[in-house]
C-alpha positions as a Python dict, from the first residue, in 0.01 Angstrom:
ca = {
    (1, 'M'): (0, 0, 0),
    (2, 'S'): (319, 190, -80),
    (3, 'T'): (568, 275, 195),
    (4, 'F'): (483, 645, 161),
    (5, 'R'): (109, 586, 201),
    (6, 'R'): (172, 352, 493),
    (7, 'A'): (384, 617, 668),
    (8, 'L'): (119, 878, 590),
    (9, 'L'): (-155, 662, 743),
    (10, 'I'): (52, 592, 1054),
    (11, 'G'): (128, 961, 1099),
    (12, 'F'): (-238, 1057, 1051),
    (13, 'V'): (-359, 799, 1302),
    (14, 'L'): (-98, 900, 1560),
    (15, 'L'): (-186, 1267, 1510),
    (16, 'L'): (-557, 1205, 1570),
    (17, 'A'): (-494, 979, 1867),
    (18, 'G'): (-247, 1227, 2016),
    (19, 'G'): (-502, 1506, 1979),
    (20, 'A'): (-765, 1298, 2160),
    (21, 'V'): (-521, 1223, 2444),
    (22, 'R'): (-432, 1593, 2468),
    (23, 'L'): (-802, 1680, 2499),
    (24, 'A'): (-840, 1417, 2771),
    (25, 'F'): (-559, 1573, 2977),
    (26, 'W'): (-708, 1918, 2911),
    (27, 'Q'): (-1032, 1799, 3073),
    (28, 'L'): (-837, 1668, 3371),
    (29, 'D'): (-665, 2007, 3402),
    (30, 'R'): (-1006, 2175, 3399),
    (31, 'R'): (-1120, 1941, 3676),
    (32, 'D'): (-818, 2035, 3887),
    (33, 'T'): (-882, 2406, 3825),
    (34, 'R'): (-1243, 2363, 3930),
    (35, 'R'): (-1141, 2176, 4242),
    (36, 'A'): (-906, 2459, 4340),
    (37, 'A'): (-1178, 2721, 4285),
    (38, 'N'): (-1426, 2514, 4485),
    (39, 'S'): (-1176, 2487, 4770),
    (40, 'I'): (-1151, 2867, 4785),
    (41, 'L'): (-1529, 2898, 4793),
    (42, 'R'): (-1567, 2638, 5068),
    (43, 'R'): (-1305, 2802, 5288),
    (44, 'G'): (-1454, 3147, 5233),
    (45, 'Q'): (-1806, 3040, 5320),
    (46, 'E'): (-1686, 2889, 5648),
    (47, 'L'): (-1573, 3235, 5761),
    (48, 'P'): (-1803, 3497, 5917),
    (49, 'A'): (-1980, 3731, 5674),
    (50, 'L'): (-1779, 4045, 5612),
    (51, 'S'): (-1887, 4404, 5565),
    (52, 'L'): (-1802, 4507, 5212),
    (53, 'A'): (-1728, 4865, 5317),
    (54, 'E'): (-1477, 4745, 5579),
    (55, 'A'): (-1329, 4491, 5337),
    (56, 'F'): (-1267, 4767, 5080),
    (57, 'A'): (-1097, 4985, 5342),
    (58, 'R'): (-873, 4700, 5461),
    (59, 'E'): (-815, 4547, 5115),
    (60, 'T'): (-943, 4213, 5245),
    (61, 'P'): (-947, 3924, 4990),
    (62, 'L'): (-1303, 3901, 4861),
    (63, 'V'): (-1346, 3593, 4643),
    (64, 'G'): (-1542, 3316, 4811),
    (65, 'R'): (-1662, 3528, 5103),
    (66, 'I'): (-2018, 3597, 5210),
    (67, 'A'): (-2059, 3974, 5234),
    (68, 'T'): (-2315, 4236, 5328),
    (69, 'A'): (-2331, 4592, 5201),
    (70, 'R'): (-2543, 4902, 5247),
    (71, 'G'): (-2593, 5123, 4945),
    (72, 'R'): (-2800, 5181, 4633),
    (73, 'F'): (-2833, 5012, 4294),
    (74, 'L'): (-2746, 5203, 3977),
    (75, 'P'): (-2968, 5020, 3721),
    (76, 'E'): (-2880, 5258, 3437),
    (77, 'G'): (-2547, 5075, 3420),
    (78, 'D'): (-2690, 4722, 3386),
    (79, 'L'): (-2496, 4451, 3198),
    (80, 'L'): (-2695, 4164, 3045),
    (81, 'L'): (-2548, 3813, 3021),
    (82, 'R'): (-2723, 3597, 2761),
    (83, 'G'): (-2759, 3220, 2721),
    (84, 'R'): (-2872, 3148, 3076),
    (85, 'I'): (-3126, 2899, 3214),
    (86, 'L'): (-3306, 2910, 3548),
    (87, 'K'): (-3545, 2630, 3643),
    (88, 'K'): (-3553, 2515, 3277),
    (89, 'A'): (-3655, 2863, 3157),
    (90, 'P'): (-3426, 3045, 2908),
    (91, 'G'): (-3322, 3401, 2979),
    (92, 'L'): (-3051, 3646, 3075),
    (93, 'E'): (-2875, 3741, 3395),
    (94, 'V'): (-2865, 4104, 3506),
    (95, 'M'): (-2547, 4258, 3649),
    (96, 'T'): (-2605, 4596, 3818),
    (97, 'P'): (-2358, 4841, 3972),
    (98, 'F'): (-2400, 4900, 4345),
    (99, 'A'): (-2261, 5208, 4522),
    (100, 'L'): (-2183, 5177, 4892),
    (101, 'D'): (-2333, 5441, 5120),
    (102, 'S'): (-2000, 5468, 5300),
    (103, 'G'): (-1836, 5598, 4984),
    (104, 'A'): (-1578, 5317, 5004),
    (105, 'G'): (-1646, 5212, 4646),
    (106, 'Q'): (-1873, 5032, 4405),
    (107, 'V'): (-1923, 4667, 4315),
    (108, 'W'): (-2098, 4469, 4046),
    (109, 'V'): (-2398, 4273, 4175),
    (110, 'L'): (-2553, 3979, 3992),
    (111, 'R'): (-2904, 4101, 4064),
    (112, 'G'): (-3101, 3813, 3916),
    (113, 'F'): (-3263, 3653, 3613),
    (114, 'V'): (-3504, 3771, 3342),
    (115, 'K'): (-3681, 3540, 3098),
    (116, 'S'): (-3624, 3552, 2723),
    (117, 'P'): (-3769, 3309, 2464),
    (118, 'D'): (-3429, 3253, 2300),
    (119, 'A'): (-3205, 3340, 2597),
    (120, 'T'): (-3056, 3614, 2378),
    (121, 'T'): (-3316, 3884, 2308),
    (122, 'P'): (-3342, 4127, 2602),
    (123, 'P'): (-3691, 4197, 2740),
    (124, 'D'): (-3852, 4532, 2662),
    (125, 'Q'): (-3800, 4634, 3024),
    (126, 'V'): (-3586, 4488, 3300),
    (127, 'P'): (-3761, 4520, 3640),
    (128, 'L'): (-3596, 4784, 3852),
    (129, 'P'): (-3440, 4711, 4192),
    (130, 'T'): (-3568, 4863, 4513),
    (131, 'P'): (-3481, 5235, 4496),
    (132, 'G'): (-3286, 5420, 4760),
    (133, 'S'): (-3055, 5280, 5023),
    (134, 'V'): (-3086, 4904, 5083),
    (135, 'T'): (-2888, 4630, 5255),
    (136, 'I'): (-2783, 4337, 5041),
    (137, 'R'): (-2610, 4008, 5111),
    (138, 'G'): (-2448, 3755, 4883),
    (139, 'L'): (-2151, 3549, 4772),
    (140, 'L'): (-1845, 3719, 4621),
    (141, 'L'): (-1718, 3549, 4304),
    (142, 'Q'): (-1426, 3617, 4071),
    (143, 'I'): (-1485, 3819, 3755),
    (144, 'P'): (-1313, 3612, 3485),
    (145, 'E'): (-1078, 3734, 3216),
    (146, 'T'): (-1173, 3632, 2861),
    (147, 'N'): (-991, 3666, 2531),
    (148, 'D'): (-1297, 3784, 2340),
    (149, 'S'): (-1432, 4065, 2563),
    (150, 'G'): (-1715, 3840, 2673),
    (151, 'Q'): (-1854, 3794, 2319),
    (152, 'R'): (-2040, 4121, 2284),
    (153, 'L'): (-2366, 4110, 2083),
    (154, 'E'): (-2606, 4390, 1983),
    (155, 'R'): (-2976, 4301, 1977),
    (156, 'L'): (-3274, 4542, 1965),
    (157, 'G'): (-3056, 4832, 2068),
    (158, 'R'): (-2922, 4651, 2376),
    (159, 'T'): (-2579, 4501, 2428),
    (160, 'T'): (-2549, 4154, 2577),
    (161, 'Y'): (-2247, 3939, 2664),
    (162, 'R'): (-2201, 3564, 2658),
    (163, 'R'): (-1974, 3584, 2963),
    (164, 'L'): (-1883, 3849, 3214),
    (165, 'D'): (-1541, 3987, 3122),
    (166, 'R'): (-1305, 4166, 3360),
    (167, 'A'): (-1210, 4437, 3109),
    (168, 'V'): (-1576, 4508, 3026),
    (169, 'A'): (-1665, 4516, 3397),
    (170, 'A'): (-1376, 4753, 3473),
    (171, 'A'): (-1475, 4985, 3188),
    (172, 'G'): (-1834, 4999, 3311),
    (173, 'L'): (-1739, 5049, 3674),
    (174, 'P'): (-1386, 5194, 3707),
    (175, 'G'): (-1212, 5117, 4034),
    (176, 'A'): (-1445, 4830, 4126),
    (177, 'P'): (-1286, 4506, 4252),
    (178, 'A'): (-1237, 4207, 4023),
    (179, 'A'): (-1519, 4029, 4204),
    (180, 'Y'): (-1896, 4051, 4188),
    (181, 'L'): (-2165, 3983, 4447),
    (182, 'L'): (-2410, 3703, 4369),
    (183, 'L'): (-2719, 3839, 4541),
    (184, 'D'): (-2918, 3627, 4785),
    (185, 'G'): (-3294, 3646, 4793),
    (186, 'D'): (-3572, 3648, 4535),
    (187, 'S'): (-3801, 3884, 4345),
    (188, 'A'): (-3938, 4020, 4674),
    (189, 'G'): (-3590, 4133, 4776),
    (190, 'P'): (-3400, 4450, 4688),
    (191, 'G'): (-3272, 4303, 4362),
    (192, 'G'): (-3623, 4291, 4220),
    (193, 'L'): (-3554, 3971, 4020),
    (194, 'P'): (-3553, 3593, 4076),
    (195, 'A'): (-3219, 3503, 4232),
    (196, 'V'): (-2954, 3315, 4036),
    (197, 'L'): (-2845, 2988, 4195),
    (198, 'P'): (-2491, 2978, 4339),
    (199, 'P'): (-2233, 2755, 4168),
    (200, 'T'): (-2237, 2387, 4259),
    (201, 'L'): (-1920, 2277, 4438),
    (202, 'D'): (-1858, 1951, 4254),
    (203, 'D'): (-1602, 1828, 4002),
    (204, 'G'): (-1835, 1873, 3707),
    (205, 'P'): (-1834, 1640, 3405),
    (206, 'H'): (-1464, 1680, 3326),
    (207, 'F'): (-1350, 1334, 3441),
    (208, 'S'): (-1615, 1156, 3233),
    (209, 'Y'): (-1520, 1373, 2934),
    (210, 'A'): (-1156, 1272, 2983),
    (211, 'I'): (-1251, 902, 2984),
    (212, 'Q'): (-1445, 956, 2660),
    (213, 'W'): (-1142, 1117, 2493),
    (214, 'F'): (-914, 833, 2607),
    (215, 'C'): (-1160, 585, 2459),
    (216, 'I'): (-1169, 780, 2134),
    (217, 'A'): (-787, 768, 2121),
    (218, 'L'): (-793, 389, 2166),
    (219, 'A'): (-1059, 355, 1895),
    (220, 'I'): (-848, 561, 1655),
    (221, 'L'): (-543, 343, 1722),
    (222, 'A'): (-749, 28, 1675),
    (223, 'F'): (-879, 163, 1343),
    (224, 'G'): (-520, 233, 1234),
    (225, 'V'): (-403, -117, 1318),
    (226, 'I'): (-693, -275, 1130),
    (227, 'A'): (-638, -50, 828),
    (228, 'L'): (-265, -135, 817),
    (229, 'R'): (-329, -509, 849),
    (230, 'R'): (-579, -505, 565),
    (231, 'A'): (-341, -308, 345),
    (232, 'D'): (-38, -527, 425),
    (233, 'P'): (60, -707, 101),
    (234, 'A'): (243, -978, 298),
    (235, 'R'): (-75, -1076, 479),
    (236, 'P'): (-198, -1411, 340),
    (237, 'R'): (-516, -1384, 142),
    (238, 'P'): (-800, -1630, 195),
    (239, 'P'): (-825, -1902, -72),
    (240, 'A'): (-1053, -1824, -361),
    (241, 'A'): (-1384, -2005, -375),
    (242, 'P'): (-1384, -2304, -615),
}
């Protein structure tokens, strides 16, 4: 192997191995981010439930808190989030605006889950919530910011999103906080839909993914060493068979 090809192989191997190591540290960063978010949720849920109307008036931090609110759903403003699974069934999640009776403001409510064969096509009709003034309770979660507007998709005249996006949520409900209420209850409750499960407060699979990427980096380096040894002209060749 020429010196140029040898250098090229070494550079290629180091580039691949470095990329695998970078992905491993990226997974560890994601684990740390998840741990921080879980810590906020744990602390918030240890506090007494707050009244959303009072929290709006006092500008109380919302994320991670259990909250109650009195008001009415505005189902004509529903947002549909595709690619969801509940109890092994594919479907979509339904986000619905909720206006407080106090007039203090509005908030997005994750009202529940609807089934869909491919988790993408919206049903012909989404069940309506209980009409009129109702009291709801749930967990307040952060509305994330995405760099792709939540991956908007048109299907059968309805718009769905892969993820909830802060800009989309703000456009649909101006002045609402950057948090949504994950509704408690089930299809018998005011949301009118099976409830979505709250997030699990664990580290997720990120550490195991990081270990896998470190192992891939080692395998790439081992492959490079073997390839260089086999291509080394100074390496003694085995004697030819008589």
